[in-house]
N, C-alpha and C positions, 0 to 999 in steps of 0.2 A: 353125349354129343347129339343134338337134335332130337332127344328124347328117345333115342335108340338104345337098346341093351347091347352088351358084348356078343351075344348069340345072335341078334339080329344083323349087327354089321358083319359078323362071321358069315353069316348065311349069304348076304348080299356080295361079299368078296369072293366067296365059292363059287356063286352063280355066274359072277362076272369073269372070274378065271376060266370056267367051263366054256362059256359062250364066246369070250373073246380070245382066250389062250393066253399062254405065258409070255409071249413075245408082244403082243399088243397092248396088254393091261397096263405095264408101266407108261407107255407111250401116251395112252388116254388119259391115265391119272395125272401126268404131267401137264398135258394141254388143259385139263380141268382146273388144276391148281392155277395154272398161269392165266385162265379166263377168270378165276375168281379174284385173283390178286389185281388184275386190271380194273375189274368191276369195283372192287373196294376202293382203289385209288381214284376212280372217276367219280364215286359217290362222295368221297372225302373232299376232293377238289370242289366239286359243287356245294357241298355244305359250307365249306370254307368261304366261297364266293358269296353265298347268300348272307352269311353272317357278317362279312366286310360290309357289303351293300346295306344291310339293316342297321348297322351300328356306325355308319360314317357320320362325322360331325355336322357335316351340311345337310344330312338328311334329316336332323333333328330341328333345323331352323323352320321358323313359322313362314308360310308362304307369303309372298308379298301381296299387299292389298291391291286389288284391280280399282282402276279408275272408275268413277260413277257412269252409269249408263247415259248416253246423251238423251236428250228429250226427243219423243216421237214426232215425226213430220206430221203437221196437220194441214188440211185443206180448208179454206175459208168458201163456204157456199154464198154466192153473190146474192142469191134471192132471198135467204132468210138470215145471213150473217152469223150462221152457226159454223163451229170448227168440228171437223171429224177427222179422225186417224186416216192416214193414206191407205192402210189396208182395208178400211170400211168405205172410203169415199168411191162414189160412182163417178164415171166420167159424164161429162154434159153431153147431150145428143149431138153436138157438132163434132165432138171429139171422138165419138164412138165410131164413126164411119171413117174408115181410112182410105175409102175410095174417092178418086177426083172425078168430077164430072168431065166428060170428054167432049 
């Protein structure tokens, strides 16, 4: 058990009996057993949930295809009649100043 021999386990129990006493040792062992049982139950529940989600039929469906991306908006430069994407287009000098003359 856990790679421990009989004598190692006996030594651990003897030290526990001396340190904790005969009244506390069974209580602590019982609480330790309950904690381990609860831990195993929680890990088994988590493992079952992961397996259920991984092997669901709808999880194996191919994802729906996305619609094609729209064409980028382009701005026509009136002086050269060239088009440039909006991200690269510079505003005309009149549009740059947002201040109104007073």
